[in-house]
C-alpha positions as a Python dict, from the first residue, in 0.01 Angstrom:
ca = {
    (1, 'M'): (0, 0, 0),
    (2, 'I'): (130, 347, -85),
    (3, 'S'): (190, 560, 222),
    (4, 'S'): (4, 889, 202),
    (5, 'T'): (275, 1064, 407),
    (6, 'Q'): (561, 1008, 161),
    (7, 'S'): (676, 1300, -49),
    (8, 'P'): (578, 1298, -418),
    (9, 'S'): (943, 1275, -523),
    (10, 'A'): (1002, 973, -296),
    (11, 'L'): (684, 815, -425),
    (12, 'H'): (796, 876, -782),
    (13, 'D'): (1136, 714, -725),
    (14, 'S'): (997, 410, -546),
    (15, 'G'): (714, 389, -798),
    (16, 'E'): (948, 378, -1094),
    (17, 'A'): (1154, 106, -927),
    (18, 'A'): (842, -100, -866),
    (19, 'A'): (706, -53, -1217),
    (20, 'R'): (948, -301, -1373),
    (21, 'G'): (1138, -50, -1580),
    (22, 'I'): (836, 133, -1724),
    (23, 'T'): (1001, 472, -1769),
    (24, 'G'): (825, 797, -1842),
    (25, 'R'): (876, 761, -2217),
    (26, 'R'): (758, 402, -2218),
    (27, 'F'): (452, 500, -2019),
    (28, 'V'): (364, 767, -2274),
    (29, 'F'): (424, 521, -2559),
    (30, 'F'): (200, 249, -2412),
    (31, 'A'): (-65, 502, -2312),
    (32, 'C'): (-78, 645, -2665),
    (33, 'L'): (-95, 292, -2806),
    (34, 'I'): (-398, 208, -2588),
    (35, 'V'): (-567, 539, -2673),
    (36, 'L'): (-517, 471, -3044),
    (37, 'F'): (-648, 116, -3012),
    (38, 'S'): (-955, 224, -2814),
    (39, 'T'): (-1032, 489, -3076),
    (40, 'L'): (-993, 243, -3364),
    (41, 'L'): (-1233, 8, -3185),
    (42, 'Q'): (-1504, 264, -3250),
    (43, 'W'): (-1400, 358, -3602),
    (44, 'G'): (-1719, 193, -3726),
    (45, 'A'): (-1909, 489, -3578),
    (46, 'L'): (-1816, 690, -3889),
    (47, 'K'): (-2048, 464, -4090),
    (48, 'S'): (-2338, 516, -3848),
    (49, 'G'): (-2622, 757, -3904),
    (50, 'E'): (-2841, 946, -3661),
    (51, 'V'): (-3025, 767, -3380),
    (52, 'I'): (-3273, 879, -3112),
    (53, 'D'): (-3163, 1222, -2977),
    (54, 'D'): (-2916, 1281, -3261),
    (55, 'H'): (-3195, 1412, -3486),
    (56, 'I'): (-3279, 1686, -3234),
    (57, 'L'): (-2921, 1780, -3153),
    (58, 'L'): (-2827, 1819, -3518),
    (59, 'H'): (-3145, 1966, -3668),
    (60, 'D'): (-3376, 2114, -3401),
    (61, 'P'): (-3238, 2438, -3248),
    (62, 'V'): (-3549, 2485, -3032),
    (63, 'L'): (-3520, 2157, -2841),
    (64, 'R'): (-3141, 2178, -2848),
    (65, 'G'): (-3168, 2513, -2673),
    (66, 'C'): (-2988, 2728, -2929),
    (67, 'G'): (-2915, 2781, -3296),
    (68, 'S'): (-2600, 2923, -3445),
    (69, 'R'): (-2532, 3150, -3145),
    (70, 'P'): (-2367, 2951, -2862),
    (71, 'I'): (-2451, 3221, -2605),
    (72, 'D'): (-2821, 3138, -2651),
    (73, 'C'): (-2755, 2791, -2509),
    (74, 'F'): (-2707, 2953, -2166),
    (75, 'R'): (-3058, 3102, -2184),
    (76, 'H'): (-3262, 2797, -2281),
    (77, 'P'): (-3294, 2435, -2160),
    (78, 'L'): (-3182, 2125, -2347),
    (79, 'F'): (-3471, 1893, -2445),
    (80, 'L'): (-3690, 2126, -2230),
    (81, 'Y'): (-3584, 1960, -1902),
    (82, 'Y'): (-3202, 1975, -1875),
    (83, 'Y'): (-2983, 2277, -1815),
    (84, 'R'): (-2659, 2173, -1988),
    (85, 'P'): (-2556, 2484, -2183),
    (86, 'V'): (-2198, 2378, -2261),
    (87, 'M'): (-2326, 2054, -2412),
    (88, 'S'): (-2574, 2245, -2631),
    (89, 'A'): (-2309, 2503, -2722),
    (90, 'S'): (-2076, 2229, -2849),
    (91, 'F'): (-2335, 2141, -3116),
    (92, 'S'): (-2397, 2506, -3195),
    (93, 'I'): (-2025, 2563, -3256),
    (94, 'A'): (-1988, 2237, -3450),
    (95, 'G'): (-2287, 2330, -3664),
    (96, 'D'): (-2123, 2658, -3758),
    (97, 'L'): (-1801, 2475, -3848),
    (98, 'H'): (-1929, 2182, -4053),
    (99, 'G'): (-2310, 2183, -4055),
    (100, 'P'): (-2541, 1902, -3936),
    (101, 'N'): (-2361, 1624, -4126),
    (102, 'P'): (-2359, 1320, -3888),
    (103, 'L'): (-2023, 1204, -4027),
    (104, 'Y'): (-1849, 1511, -3887),
    (105, 'A'): (-2042, 1485, -3561),
    (106, 'H'): (-1918, 1126, -3521),
    (107, 'L'): (-1565, 1242, -3602),
    (108, 'D'): (-1595, 1511, -3333),
    (109, 'N'): (-1690, 1243, -3082),
    (110, 'L'): (-1396, 1021, -3181),
    (111, 'V'): (-1150, 1308, -3132),
    (112, 'L'): (-1310, 1390, -2797),
    (113, 'H'): (-1285, 1025, -2693),
    (114, 'A'): (-913, 1019, -2773),
    (115, 'L'): (-856, 1338, -2574),
    (116, 'V'): (-1047, 1208, -2272),
    (117, 'A'): (-868, 873, -2279),
    (118, 'G'): (-533, 1053, -2297),
    (119, 'L'): (-627, 1274, -2002),
    (120, 'A'): (-733, 964, -1809),
    (121, 'F'): (-379, 826, -1834),
    (122, 'W'): (-234, 1159, -1718),
    (123, 'F'): (-477, 1170, -1425),
    (124, 'F'): (-401, 813, -1315),
    (125, 'R'): (-25, 873, -1353),
    (126, 'L'): (-39, 1175, -1124),
    (127, 'L'): (-268, 1006, -875),
    (128, 'L'): (-126, 652, -856),
    (129, 'V'): (234, 770, -911),
    (130, 'E'): (356, 430, -1034),
    (131, 'A'): (347, 363, -1406),
    (132, 'R'): (209, 9, -1407),
    (133, 'P'): (-114, 67, -1208),
    (134, 'A'): (-170, 389, -1405),
    (135, 'L'): (-145, 197, -1733),
    (136, 'L'): (-380, -73, -1606),
    (137, 'A'): (-632, 180, -1477),
    (138, 'G'): (-616, 382, -1799),
    (139, 'G'): (-657, 64, -2002),
    (140, 'V'): (-968, -40, -1810),
    (141, 'F'): (-1118, 305, -1859),
    (142, 'A'): (-1028, 344, -2229),
    (143, 'L'): (-1140, -6, -2332),
    (144, 'H'): (-1455, -36, -2119),
    (145, 'P'): (-1769, -86, -2332),
    (146, 'L'): (-1923, 225, -2174),
    (147, 'Q'): (-1704, 418, -2416),
    (148, 'V'): (-1907, 294, -2713),
    (149, 'G'): (-2237, 458, -2628),
    (150, 'A'): (-2063, 777, -2520),
    (151, 'T'): (-1873, 799, -2850),
    (152, 'T'): (-2066, 615, -3124),
    (153, 'F'): (-2394, 775, -3016),
    (154, 'I'): (-2368, 1143, -3114),
    (155, 'G'): (-2594, 1239, -2823),
    (156, 'G'): (-2364, 1053, -2586),
    (157, 'R'): (-2120, 1343, -2612),
    (158, 'T'): (-2248, 1485, -2282),
    (159, 'D'): (-2044, 1246, -2071),
    (160, 'P'): (-1701, 1254, -2241),
    (161, 'L'): (-1731, 1632, -2278),
    (162, 'A'): (-1808, 1664, -1906),
    (163, 'L'): (-1528, 1423, -1817),
    (164, 'F'): (-1282, 1616, -2034),
    (165, 'F'): (-1337, 1918, -1810),
    (166, 'V'): (-1339, 1702, -1495),
    (167, 'F'): (-997, 1560, -1578),
    (168, 'V'): (-858, 1910, -1640),
    (169, 'F'): (-1009, 2018, -1307),
    (170, 'A'): (-848, 1726, -1119),
    (171, 'V'): (-512, 1748, -1297),
    (172, 'G'): (-499, 2122, -1231),
    (173, 'L'): (-567, 2063, -862),
    (174, 'M'): (-290, 1805, -836),
    (175, 'K'): (-39, 2010, -1035),
    (176, 'Q'): (-92, 2321, -822),
    (177, 'G'): (-30, 2111, -510),
    (178, 'E'): (307, 1979, -622),
    (179, 'P'): (605, 2120, -428),
    (180, 'A'): (763, 2227, -758),
    (181, 'S'): (461, 2444, -840),
    (182, 'R'): (509, 2790, -693),
    (183, 'G'): (408, 3152, -741),
    (184, 'Y'): (224, 3232, -1060),
    (185, 'G'): (249, 2871, -1177),
    (186, 'R'): (38, 2757, -883),
    (187, 'I'): (-213, 3038, -940),
    (188, 'W'): (-253, 2951, -1309),
    (189, 'W'): (-313, 2583, -1229),
    (190, 'R'): (-579, 2683, -976),
    (191, 'L'): (-750, 2916, -1221),
    (192, 'L'): (-748, 2645, -1488),
    (193, 'S'): (-892, 2396, -1240),
    (194, 'V'): (-1176, 2627, -1130),
    (195, 'A'): (-1261, 2717, -1491),
    (196, 'A'): (-1268, 2349, -1589),
    (197, 'F'): (-1491, 2260, -1294),
    (198, 'T'): (-1730, 2538, -1398),
    (199, 'F'): (-1753, 2404, -1754),
    (200, 'A'): (-1793, 2047, -1624),
    (201, 'T'): (-2087, 2146, -1401),
    (202, 'L'): (-2250, 2335, -1687),
    (203, 'T'): (-2205, 2028, -1910),
    (204, 'K'): (-2355, 1772, -1674),
    (205, 'E'): (-2485, 1840, -1325),
    (206, 'Q'): (-2357, 1505, -1197),
    (207, 'C'): (-2005, 1656, -1192),
    (208, 'A'): (-2100, 1893, -909),
    (209, 'A'): (-2076, 1606, -657),
    (210, 'L'): (-1698, 1601, -704),
    (211, 'V'): (-1664, 1933, -521),
    (212, 'V'): (-1646, 1726, -200),
    (213, 'L'): (-1315, 1580, -320),
    (214, 'V'): (-1135, 1911, -380),
    (215, 'P'): (-929, 1903, -55),
    (216, 'L'): (-845, 1534, -103),
    (217, 'I'): (-736, 1573, -467),
    (218, 'A'): (-515, 1869, -375),
    (219, 'A'): (-360, 1676, -85),
    (220, 'C'): (-272, 1374, -299),
    (221, 'A'): (0, 1571, -479),
    (222, 'S'): (122, 1790, -194),
    (223, 'G'): (262, 1516, 28),
    (224, 'K'): (117, 1685, 336),
    (225, 'K'): (-1, 1465, 622),
    (226, 'R'): (-337, 1635, 664),
    (227, 'V'): (-625, 1681, 422),
    (228, 'A'): (-741, 2035, 493),
    (229, 'V'): (-995, 2275, 348),
    (230, 'R'): (-815, 2594, 245),
    (231, 'P'): (-999, 2928, 198),
    (232, 'W'): (-918, 2938, -174),
    (233, 'M'): (-1099, 2605, -222),
    (234, 'L'): (-1435, 2767, -140),
    (235, 'V'): (-1434, 2924, -487),
    (236, 'Y'): (-1533, 2581, -625),
    (237, 'L'): (-1875, 2632, -468),
    (238, 'A'): (-1943, 2931, -695),
    (239, 'P'): (-2006, 2726, -1016),
    (240, 'I'): (-2256, 2508, -828),
    (241, 'L'): (-2442, 2812, -695),
    (242, 'V'): (-2444, 2971, -1040),
    (243, 'Y'): (-2568, 2649, -1198),
    (244, 'G'): (-2845, 2609, -938),
    (245, 'A'): (-2967, 2966, -975),
    (246, 'A'): (-2960, 2950, -1356),
    (247, 'A'): (-3135, 2611, -1369),
    (248, 'L'): (-3413, 2727, -1135),
    (249, 'H'): (-3465, 3037, -1349),
    (250, 'I'): (-3450, 2872, -1692),
    (251, 'L'): (-3603, 2526, -1650),
    (252, 'P'): (-3984, 2518, -1673),
    (253, 'H'): (-4173, 2475, -1347),
    (254, 'G'): (-4257, 2112, -1275),
    (255, 'T'): (-3986, 1978, -1506),
    (256, 'V'): (-3925, 1674, -1286),
    (257, 'D'): (-4227, 1448, -1291),
    (258, 'N'): (-4222, 1292, -944),
    (259, 'P'): (-4366, 939, -960),
    (260, 'H'): (-4584, 861, -661),
    (261, 'W'): (-4386, 568, -527),
    (262, 'S'): (-4453, 427, -185),
    (263, 'A'): (-4160, 411, 58),
    (264, 'A'): (-4131, 35, 4),
    (265, 'L'): (-4127, 71, -375),
    (266, 'R'): (-3874, 354, -354),
    (267, 'I'): (-3637, 132, -153),
    (268, 'D'): (-3694, -151, -399),
    (269, 'M'): (-3618, 74, -698),
    (270, 'V'): (-3300, 204, -534),
    (271, 'G'): (-3186, -155, -475),
    (272, 'R'): (-3255, -263, -833),
    (273, 'T'): (-3086, 49, -971),
    (274, 'L'): (-2779, -16, -758),
    (275, 'W'): (-2759, -373, -890),
    (276, 'Y'): (-2781, -239, -1246),
    (277, 'Y'): (-2477, -15, -1201),
    (278, 'V'): (-2280, -295, -1037),
    (279, 'K'): (-2339, -508, -1349),
    (280, 'L'): (-2268, -215, -1580),
    (281, 'L'): (-1931, -133, -1427),
    (282, 'M'): (-1804, -480, -1335),
    (283, 'W'): (-1929, -715, -1610),
    (284, 'P'): (-2104, -515, -1883),
    (285, 'T'): (-2295, -686, -2162),
    (286, 'V'): (-2465, -538, -2468),
    (287, 'T'): (-2803, -600, -2301),
    (288, 'T'): (-2698, -415, -1985),
    (289, 'L'): (-2558, -125, -2186),
    (290, 'H'): (-2894, -70, -2355),
    (291, 'Q'): (-3118, -128, -2056),
    (292, 'S'): (-3337, 172, -1972),
    (293, 'T'): (-3568, 38, -1701),
    (294, 'V'): (-3520, -173, -1391),
    (295, 'G'): (-3808, -409, -1469),
    (296, 'Q'): (-4172, -419, -1370),
    (297, 'F'): (-4267, -215, -1064),
    (298, 'F'): (-4456, -508, -913),
    (299, 'P'): (-4401, -752, -759),
    (300, 'Q'): (-4113, -620, -553),
    (301, 'Q'): (-3786, -805, -607),
    (302, 'V'): (-3688, -892, -251),
    (303, 'P'): (-3386, -1116, -339),
    (304, 'L'): (-3234, -836, -550),
    (305, 'L'): (-3302, -587, -273),
    (306, 'I'): (-3120, -804, -20),
    (307, 'L'): (-2829, -852, -263),
    (308, 'A'): (-2808, -478, -321),
    (309, 'F'): (-2781, -402, 48),
    (310, 'V'): (-2519, -673, 89),
    (311, 'I'): (-2318, -501, -186),
    (312, 'V'): (-2359, -167, -6),
    (313, 'G'): (-2224, -326, 311),
    (314, 'I'): (-1925, -474, 128),
    (315, 'W'): (-1855, -140, -40),
    (316, 'L'): (-1867, 51, 290),
    (317, 'A'): (-1633, -206, 447),
    (318, 'L'): (-1396, -164, 150),
    (319, 'L'): (-1412, 214, 183),
    (320, 'A'): (-1325, 190, 553),
    (321, 'D'): (-1035, -44, 476),
    (322, 'L'): (-897, 190, 209),
    (323, 'W'): (-945, 507, 412),
    (324, 'R'): (-583, 538, 530),
    (325, 'D'): (-454, 537, 174),
    (326, 'R'): (-575, 873, 50),
    (327, 'R'): (-539, 778, -316),
    (328, 'M'): (-754, 469, -283),
    (329, 'R'): (-995, 665, -63),
    (330, 'L'): (-1025, 928, -337),
    (331, 'L'): (-1108, 668, -602),
    (332, 'A'): (-1364, 491, -382),
    (333, 'L'): (-1529, 821, -288),
    (334, 'W'): (-1527, 923, -657),
    (335, 'V'): (-1740, 617, -738),
    (336, 'T'): (-1968, 675, -439),
    (337, 'L'): (-2032, 1046, -495),
    (338, 'T'): (-2097, 1020, -869),
    (339, 'L'): (-2326, 717, -829),
    (340, 'L'): (-2543, 862, -554),
    (341, 'P'): (-2732, 1099, -790),
    (342, 'C'): (-2813, 802, -1016),
    (343, 'L'): (-2982, 564, -769),
    (344, 'N'): (-3342, 688, -794),
    (345, 'L'): (-3323, 848, -451),
    (346, 'I'): (-3491, 1139, -630),
    (347, 'P'): (-3663, 1117, -970),
    (348, 'V'): (-3476, 1214, -1286),
    (349, 'P'): (-3634, 1353, -1607),
    (350, 'S'): (-3548, 1053, -1826),
    (351, 'Q'): (-3508, 675, -1803),
    (352, 'Y'): (-3496, 513, -1461),
    (353, 'V'): (-3152, 373, -1544),
    (354, 'S'): (-2905, 471, -1813),
    (355, 'S'): (-2560, 343, -1900),
    (356, 'Y'): (-2434, 699, -1954),
    (357, 'R'): (-2468, 776, -1585),
    (358, 'G'): (-2204, 513, -1518),
    (359, 'Y'): (-1942, 701, -1721),
    (360, 'L'): (-1820, 930, -1441),
    (361, 'P'): (-1815, 654, -1174),
    (362, 'L'): (-1614, 442, -1421),
    (363, 'V'): (-1309, 664, -1353),
    (364, 'G'): (-1298, 569, -986),
    (365, 'M'): (-1373, 204, -1057),
    (366, 'A'): (-1100, 186, -1324),
    (367, 'G'): (-849, 334, -1081),
    (368, 'L'): (-938, 82, -812),
    (369, 'L'): (-918, -208, -1059),
    (370, 'G'): (-582, -84, -1188),
    (371, 'A'): (-439, -73, -836),
    (372, 'C'): (-588, -416, -759),
    (373, 'L'): (-441, -577, -1071),
    (374, 'D'): (-105, -417, -996),
    (375, 'R'): (-98, -578, -651),
    (376, 'L'): (-217, -919, -768),
    (377, 'P'): (139, -1056, -814),
    (378, 'A'): (223, -967, -452),
    (379, 'F'): (-95, -1142, -338),
    (380, 'L'): (7, -1458, -526),
    (381, 'K'): (373, -1430, -423),
    (382, 'G'): (543, -1764, -366),
    (383, 'R'): (331, -1953, -617),
    (384, 'R'): (524, -2072, -921),
    (385, 'A'): (241, -2002, -1163),
    (386, 'A'): (171, -1652, -1028),
    (387, 'P'): (308, -1447, -1324),
    (388, 'R'): (123, -1659, -1576),
    (389, 'V'): (-198, -1647, -1371),
    (390, 'V'): (-181, -1268, -1346),
    (391, 'A'): (-106, -1229, -1719),
    (392, 'A'): (-390, -1465, -1810),
    (393, 'C'): (-638, -1281, -1585),
    (394, 'I'): (-547, -941, -1726),
    (395, 'A'): (-548, -1060, -2088),
    (396, 'T'): (-884, -1236, -2046),
    (397, 'G'): (-1040, -933, -1881),
    (398, 'F'): (-926, -691, -2148),
    (399, 'A'): (-1027, -934, -2426),
    (400, 'A'): (-1377, -951, -2277),
    (401, 'L'): (-1404, -571, -2267),
    (402, 'V'): (-1289, -541, -2628),
    (403, 'S'): (-1530, -811, -2751),
    (404, 'V'): (-1831, -641, -2592),
    (405, 'S'): (-1722, -305, -2733),
    (406, 'L'): (-1690, -446, -3085),
    (407, 'A'): (-2033, -607, -3061),
    (408, 'D'): (-2195, -286, -2939),
    (409, 'V'): (-2048, -52, -3202),
    (410, 'F'): (-2265, -204, -3475),
    (411, 'V'): (-2580, -179, -3262),
    (412, 'W'): (-2562, 200, -3300),
    (413, 'K'): (-2566, 186, -3682),
    (414, 'N'): (-2923, 319, -3713),
    (415, 'D'): (-3258, 325, -3533),
    (416, 'L'): (-3356, -18, -3668),
    (417, 'T'): (-3047, -197, -3538),
    (418, 'L'): (-3081, -11, -3207),
    (419, 'E'): (-3437, -132, -3156),
    (420, 'Q'): (-3369, -498, -3236),
}
C-alpha cells in the first residue's frame, strides 16, 4: 500500500523502481498505443447515421436550446428539461463549423474520446504515481464498453465532454499542489482547475458532486499529512451556486415528474438500480448497456433488494479499509459520490436507469481495478504459476471488454439496429 505521508518525489522514485522499468517515455508510448487502439475500436461509428436524440441535436435548435449563437444555449434548456448549456453550445459551434452532417459529428466524438482517454492516463499517472497501475487503470477506462455509447452515439457526447473538463479540473488541482509548483504557476493551475470545474458542471450536473473531493485531490499531490480545506478552495462552490440559480430560473416549473412511489417501492427501486450499475461497471454486456428500465414495478424483487444491500455493506467495508490510503480513498469516494445521484433516490427527467450515468463513476472504478491488478502478483507471491496467472487474468479481462465493445459498435448503426 502506498503511504500517504511520503513526499511525491520519494513516491515517484519508489514507484518507478516498482514498475518493472516502465520509464516515463515508455509509459507515454504504451498510453498512446492504448488510446489509439480504443479509438480504432469505434471507427465503425463513422459509418453510423443518426439515432434517437441525434436528430434533435443536429437539426432542431429549439429543443437543443440554441441555434448558431452559442450564447443562446445559456438562456434555454436542453430537451426542455435539462440545463446543460456547454453541451448544447458544443453542437452550436460544431454546426457553424461543418453543418449538421452526422459524419463530422461522429468524427468530433472520436476526437473527444481520444482526448479524454489521454487525459485519463495523465490523471491516473499523477494520482497513482507508479506507471504500471496507471497503465492498467487507464486501459480499463479506455477499453470499457461504456465508451461505445458515449462515442458512437452522437448524443452521448455529454459524458465525455463533461469528463474532459473534470480531468482538467483534477489534474490542475494536483499540479498546483506539487512542491515544484510555486508563485504564478500555482495560481494559473488553480485558475485552470476552477474554470474546468465550472464548464464540467454546466455540461452535466452530476459533476457537481466532485466538489467534495477538492481538498483530497489537492492533498494527494502535496505530500502533506493532513487533508485540509483551504480558503481558496471555497471558490469551487461558486459554479454550483451559479448552476443552481440559472437552472431554477431557466427550467420550466414542474420539469421533474415525481412518480408517486410508496416508501417500500422507492427502496426496492433504489436496490434494483444499484444492482444495475454494479453489473454495468463490473461485467457489462450489450443488453446491460442498452437497458433503460429496472423491470416491472410489481411484484417487488426482494432477493435483488437483499443482494443490493449486501453489496452496499461490502462497499462501505472496503471504503473503511482503504481510508488510510488517501489515493484509494479518493477513487472509492469518486465512485460513491458520482453514483449517488443516479440511484433513484430522487426522480430524474429521463429513463430510470441509463448506461451513460455510469461514465463518471467508471473513472474511480477503473483506478481501483488498476491498483488491484497491480498488486495481484504480490498477493500470489510464492506460487510458481503466479506471473502466468496474473497475465492470463489481465489478458482475459481486457479481451472480454474489447469483444463487448466491438459487438456494441454495430448496434448504433441506425434506429432499426438499435431497436432490435
